[in-house]
C-alpha positions as CSV (number, residue, x, y, z in Angstrom):
1,M,-8.6,40.5,-0.8
2,Q,-8.3,39.3,-4.4
3,I,-6.9,35.9,-5.2
4,L,-3.6,36.3,-7.0
5,N,-1.5,34.2,-9.4
6,F,0.7,32.8,-6.7
7,P,0.4,29.6,-4.6
8,L,-1.7,29.9,-1.5
9,Y,0.2,31.2,1.5
10,E,-0.7,31.7,5.1
11,F,-0.5,35.2,6.5
12,R,-0.9,36.8,9.9
13,F,-3.5,39.6,10.1
14,K,-4.6,42.0,12.8
15,N,-7.5,44.5,12.9
16,S,-6.9,47.8,14.6
17,E,-9.2,50.8,14.6
18,N,-11.3,49.2,11.8
19,K,-8.1,48.9,9.7
20,L,-6.7,45.6,8.5
21,Y,-2.9,44.9,8.8
22,I,-0.7,42.1,7.5
23,F,2.5,40.9,9.1
24,D,5.6,41.4,7.0
25,I,8.2,38.8,8.0
26,V,11.0,40.7,6.4
27,R,10.3,44.0,8.0
28,K,9.1,42.1,11.2
29,K,6.1,44.3,11.7
30,F,2.4,44.7,10.8
31,V,1.8,47.0,7.8
32,S,-1.4,48.4,6.4
33,L,-3.1,45.9,4.1
34,T,-3.5,47.7,0.8
35,P,-4.0,46.0,-2.6
36,E,-0.3,46.7,-3.4
37,E,0.8,45.3,0.0
38,W,-1.2,42.2,-0.7
39,V,0.9,41.7,-3.9
40,R,4.1,42.5,-2.1
41,Q,3.5,40.0,0.7
42,H,2.6,37.3,-1.8
43,T,5.8,38.1,-3.8
44,I,7.9,37.9,-0.6
45,Q,6.4,34.4,0.1
46,F,7.0,33.3,-3.5
47,L,10.7,34.4,-3.3
48,L,11.2,32.7,0.0
49,K,9.2,29.5,-0.5
50,E,9.3,28.7,-4.2
51,K,12.6,30.3,-5.2
52,K,14.4,29.6,-1.9
53,Y,15.9,33.1,-1.8
54,P,17.3,33.8,1.7
55,Q,15.3,36.1,3.9
56,S,18.4,37.4,5.5
57,L,19.4,39.0,2.2
58,M,16.1,40.5,1.5
59,N,15.0,44.1,2.0
60,V,11.5,45.6,1.6
61,E,10.4,49.2,1.1
62,K,13.7,51.0,1.5
63,Q,14.5,54.5,0.3
64,I,16.9,55.2,-2.5
65,Q,18.0,58.3,-4.4
66,V,17.1,58.4,-8.0
67,N,18.0,61.6,-9.9
68,Q,18.1,63.7,-6.7
69,L,14.6,62.3,-5.8
70,T,13.8,60.1,-2.9
71,K,12.0,56.9,-4.0
72,R,11.1,53.6,-2.4
73,Y,11.8,50.2,-4.0
74,D,9.4,47.3,-3.1
75,I,11.7,44.3,-2.7
76,V,15.5,43.8,-3.2
77,V,17.4,40.5,-2.8
78,Y,21.1,41.0,-2.2
79,R,24.0,38.6,-2.6
80,S,26.3,38.1,0.3
81,D,28.9,40.4,-1.4
82,G,26.4,43.3,-1.3
83,S,25.6,43.3,-5.0
84,I,21.9,43.1,-5.9
85,F,20.6,39.8,-7.3
86,L,17.0,40.9,-7.8
87,A,14.9,44.1,-7.7
88,V,11.1,43.7,-7.7
89,E,8.4,46.3,-8.5
90,C,4.9,45.4,-7.1
91,K,1.7,47.0,-8.2
92,A,-1.9,46.5,-7.1
93,P,-3.8,43.9,-9.2
94,Q,-5.9,46.5,-10.9
95,V,-2.8,48.3,-12.2
96,K,-1.9,47.2,-15.7
97,I,1.8,46.5,-16.3
98,T,2.8,49.1,-19.0
99,Q,5.9,50.6,-20.4
100,Q,5.6,53.2,-17.7
101,I,6.1,50.5,-15.0
102,F,9.2,49.2,-16.8
103,D,10.5,52.7,-17.1
104,Q,10.0,53.2,-13.3
105,I,12.0,50.1,-12.3
106,A,14.6,50.9,-15.0
107,R,15.1,54.4,-13.3
108,Y,15.4,52.7,-9.9
109,N,17.8,50.2,-11.4
110,M,20.1,53.0,-12.5
111,T,20.9,53.3,-8.8
112,L,20.4,49.7,-7.7
113,K,22.2,47.9,-10.6
114,A,20.3,44.7,-10.0
115,E,21.1,41.7,-12.2
116,N,17.5,40.5,-12.4
117,L,14.2,42.4,-12.4
118,M,10.7,41.4,-11.7
119,V,7.5,43.4,-12.3
120,T,4.2,42.0,-10.9
121,N,0.7,43.1,-10.2
122,G,0.0,39.7,-8.6
123,L,-1.8,38.5,-11.7
124,H,1.0,38.9,-14.2
125,H,4.7,38.4,-13.5
126,I,7.4,39.5,-15.8
127,F,11.0,38.5,-15.2
128,Y,14.0,39.8,-17.0
129,Q,17.7,40.3,-16.8
130,I,19.7,43.3,-17.8
131,D,22.4,42.8,-20.4
132,Y,24.6,45.7,-19.5
133,V,27.1,45.0,-22.3
134,N,24.6,45.2,-25.1
135,Q,22.2,47.6,-23.1
136,K,19.1,45.5,-23.5
137,Y,16.6,43.5,-21.5
138,V,16.5,39.7,-21.8
139,F,13.1,38.4,-20.8
140,L,13.0,35.1,-18.8
141,E,10.4,32.4,-18.4
142,E,11.1,32.3,-14.7
143,L,13.4,33.8,-12.1
144,P,16.9,32.2,-11.9
145,D,17.9,30.2,-8.9
146,F,19.7,32.1,-6.2
147,Y,23.4,31.9,-6.1
148,K,25.7,33.9,-3.8
């Protein structure tokens, strides 16, 4: 797999029927290792190890309803009160981060109402907050520290 713009992390892998799987510590199971999953697993490790976000408040690949359509978000970090601190959209490294990707997470966020958003393809990471009062994005140099 491609080297990404994250620190190096250790992962558990298994091979079954000529297919490679990676262990997701949040979902507590092996999942098929696709380029997007490689980015997702690195992002999870980054949030846990570098940002110290609590694993117990993290959710991965859950369904949500967006405009009567069923969608799946990549990663969400909750606060203990149930509000969403962070929503993350992961793409494979070869996928360029475009306005279309921002529009996708913005649509998801109409349901999620996350305070912070992250978009990454593993090579480029973009962090921003939603200013709900002025209805605009505020881009950040890095993700904020977690607070409950």
